[in-house]
N, C-alpha and C positions, 0 to 999 in steps of 0.2 A: 480389662473389662471386656474388650472385643473378643478375646479368646473364649471367655466363659459364654458369651452370647453365641458365638459360632459353633460351640460344642453341641448346641441343640438344633442346628440347621441341617437339613437333608443334603447329601453330597452334591447333587446337581445344582441346587441353589447356592451352595457354598462355592462351587467352581465359578459360577457366573458372577456372584457377588465379589469374589476375590479379584476377578479380572476388572470389574468396575472400580473396586476400592483402590487397586494399584494405580489406575489412571487418575482417580480423584486425588490421591495423596501425592501424586507427582506434580500437581498444580500448586504454585507458590501460595503460601499463607492459608491453605485449606486445613481446617480443624475438624476432627472427628470426635463424636460423642455418641453415647447410647442414651436415648431419652424416650419418654412416653410421648407419642404423637397424640396431641389433645383431640384431634378430629377422629382418628381411628381407635384411640384408646389402647394402643399396643406399644411395646418397647421396640425401638428400631434405631438403626444408625442414622445420625443426622450429620450433614456436612455443611460447614459454614465458611464464608470468607469475610473477614473483617466484620463479623457479627451479623451478616446477612445470610439467609438460607440459600444454599446452592442446590441441595437435593436431600430428600429423605428416602431411605430404602426400606421397603416393607416385605416381611416374610409371612405368607399364609399359604393357601393352596398354590399360589403363584408368587414368584419374586417380582416385585414391581417398584417403580420409583415415582415419587411425586415431586414436581418442580414448581415453585411459585412463578406465576406469570403476571408481570406488571406490563402496562401498555407499551413502554419503551422496549422491553425485552421481546414482546410479541411482534412489534414492528421490525426489529432487527432479524428475528427468525423468519418472518415472511419475505424479507429482502435477501436472505442468504440462499443462493442457488446450490450450495454444496451440501445442504442438509437433506437427510432422507425424507421423502414425502410423508411417510407415516408419522415421523417425529413432528414435522410441521403441522400436520393435521391434529395431532394430540395437543399441541400448544394452542391452536385455534379453537379447539373444543374444550379448553380448560373450564372447570366448573368452580363456582364460588363456594367457599367454605370459610366461615368466620371472617368475612370481609376480604379474603384473599382468593384470587383465582389460582387453581392448581391443575397442572397437566399431569395425567397419569399415563405411565408407559410400562408395559410388561417387559420383563427381562428373563424370559424362559429359554432363550437360545443365545448362542454366541453372536448371531447376526443382530438380535435386538440390543444386546449390550453394545456391540460395535456401532450401531446407528445412533445410540444415545450419547456416546462420548463427545462427538463434535458439538452437540447442543450444549452439553455441560461446559465444554471449553469456551463456547461463546458466552454463556452466562457468567462464567468465571471472569472472562476478560472485562465484562461490564461491571462486575462487583469490585474488581481490583483497580479500575480506572480512576 
């Protein structure tokens, strides 16, 4: 299913997504699916750990990720001095949608993908605990 989905993706987005996907699937118990995002109304890859959302990846003019932000996760992010400042700001600026706050981060460059991975590892460690 993911191959069919990726066949329609532009090459630059595919490269950045593949780098992100490789890191995500290396995390234990991470499950991948292609689903309709109820908020955006589009098909996109969703990654979950033990039934909880880790990240959703969106493809439109830009490649971007949405990460759910619960209070405990936001607290851990604000305390982690190793995270990229832009990533921390995105978590602090998360917007409410359907009762859940979501952080949005663009993934248009290698640097943006690289800065997101430590945040996702932190989220994964909380979901797996």
